[in-house]
N, C-alpha and C positions, 0 to 999 in steps of 0.2 A: 534784717531790714534791707530792702532793695529799692525803696522809693522814698524820695525826699522832695518836699514842696516848700519853697521859701520865697520871700519877696523882700525888697528893700524896706518896705513899710512895716515889716514884722519886727517890733522892738527897735525901730529906728536903725535897722541894719544889724542889730545884735544877733539875730537868728543866723544870718549869713556868716558873721564873724565866728560864731561858735561852731557852726557846721563845717566851715572850711578845714580846720585842723583834723576833724573826724574823717574827712574824705581822703586824706593822704593814704596812699596804698590801697584804697578801696574804690576809687572813682570808677574803674571799669566794671564794677559789680553793682553799681547803683544807677537807677534811672532818676535823673535830677531835673526837677521842674522849677521854674522861676517865673515870677510875674512882674509886670509893671503897671502902674496906675496912670502913667503918662500917655496922653493921646496924640502927642506930636512926634514927628520923626526924630528930631534931635534929642528930646527928652527921653524917649524910649531907648534910643541908642546909648545915651549916657548912662541910664540906669542899668542897662545890660553890661556895659564895661565895668561899672562899679561893682555889680554883683559878681561878675567873673573874678575880679581882683579880690574881693572879700572871701569868695569861696575857694580861691587858689586853683582854679581850673581854667582850661582853655575853651570849654564849651558847656552848654547845658543841653539836655535832651529835649526839653519842651520849654518854649518861651510863650507866656500867655499874657493877654490883655486882661488885667485884673478888674473884676466887678463892672462889666458893662451894664449900666443902669438905664440911661436915657438915650433914645435913638438919635436925637439931634446933637446932644452934647458929647456923647461918647462914640456911638457907632459911626455916624456920618463924619465926624472929625477924624477918628482913627483910621477910617478906610478911605478918606478923601485925599486930595493932593496935599503933600506935606505932612500926612498923618503917620501914626505909628506903624501902620502896615508896611510903609516903605522901609523903615528901619528893620522890621522883622524879616522881610524878604532879602534885604541886603545881608543881614546876619546869617541867614540860611545859606546864601551863596558863598559867604566867607567861611562857612563851617563852624560858626560860633553857636548855632542852634541846629537841631535836627528836625524838630516838629514845631508847628505854630498852632496856638490855641487861644481860647479865651474862657473866662468865667463870667457868669451872669446870674442875676438874682431876679430877673424880670423878663417880660416878653421881648425885651430888646434883643434877646438871643435869636429871635426869628429872623431879623434882618441880617444879623451877623452870619447866621447859617446860610442864608440865601446868597451871601457873597461868594461862597465856594472857595475861600482862601485858607480856611482853617482845617487842621488835621484833627483837633480834639475840641471838645466842649465840656466845660466843668460847670455844673449848675446845681443849685440848691432846690431840692424838692421837699416840700413839707406836706405830710398828709395829716389830716385832722380827724378826730373822732367826734362824731356828733351823736347825741343820744336823744331819744324821745322822752321828754318829760311827761309827767302824768297829764299835763294840760295839752298834750300833743304838739307843743312847740318844740322846735329843735334848739338846742343850746350849744354854743361854741365852747369846746373844752380846751382849746389851745392846741399848739403843736404837740403831738404825741410821739411822733417818730420823724426823724429827718434823715435825709440821705444825700451825700455828695456823690455824683456819678459823672463819669467822663466816658464819652463814646466817640466814635469816628464821625466826622462830618462829611468826609468824602473819600477817604482812602481805604476803607475796610479794616481799620485798626480795631483790635479788640480793646475794650475799655477798662478803666480802673474804677473801682467803686469803694467808697468808704461809708459804711452804714453805722448809724448810731441808734442804739435802742436802749432807752433808760440811761444807765450810767456806764454801760459797757460800750467801748468803741473797738472795732476791729478793722484791720486793713488786710484784705486778701492778698494772695500771691500776685505779684506783678504779671500782667498779661502783656506780652510784647506785641507791638503792632504787626499785623499779618502781612503788610506789604513790604517788609524788609527782606 
C-alpha cells in the first residue's frame, strides 16, 4: 500500500487514530491524503492540526476540502475572505501540506476548478445503464459502475483513480505528480 486517504469525520477520528501507528517507520513510503469538511479558515486549520496529531506525522501530502456540494454554502465560503483556502495556503507555506485539493459530488466542482488554486480534484462519477424496454421506453437501472478519480487541476500532475466494478475494488499504483 502506498496511498491512504483519511478524514476526521471517518469514524469520528477513529480512522486517523488507527492509521497513525501503522505509519510509524513507513511515512516516507506513503502518499497521505486528508480532508476537512470545515469551510472556515480557523476550522480547517484546527482540523488539520488534529489530524496531524492523530496520525503522528508532521505533514500530509494532500489536504482536501471534503465534499463541496453547494456553490454558495461551500465553494464561495471556502474560497472567500476568512475561508478554508486561507488555512490551506498557510499550511502549504508552513510545510504542513504539499498539495491542495477538493472532492465534489456535484457541478460545484466547476467553480472550484475555475479558481485555479487546487492541485487535485476528487470526484464521483456514476455511469448508468439504460435499456430499451419492449415498449421502447428507457428505464433507469441505477448505478452500475462508479469511479473515484483524481486529476490535476493546474499543475500537470498525473491522477489517482479508484474504480469499483461489482464487488471488486482495486487501487492502482500511485502516480506521483509530474511537476515534482
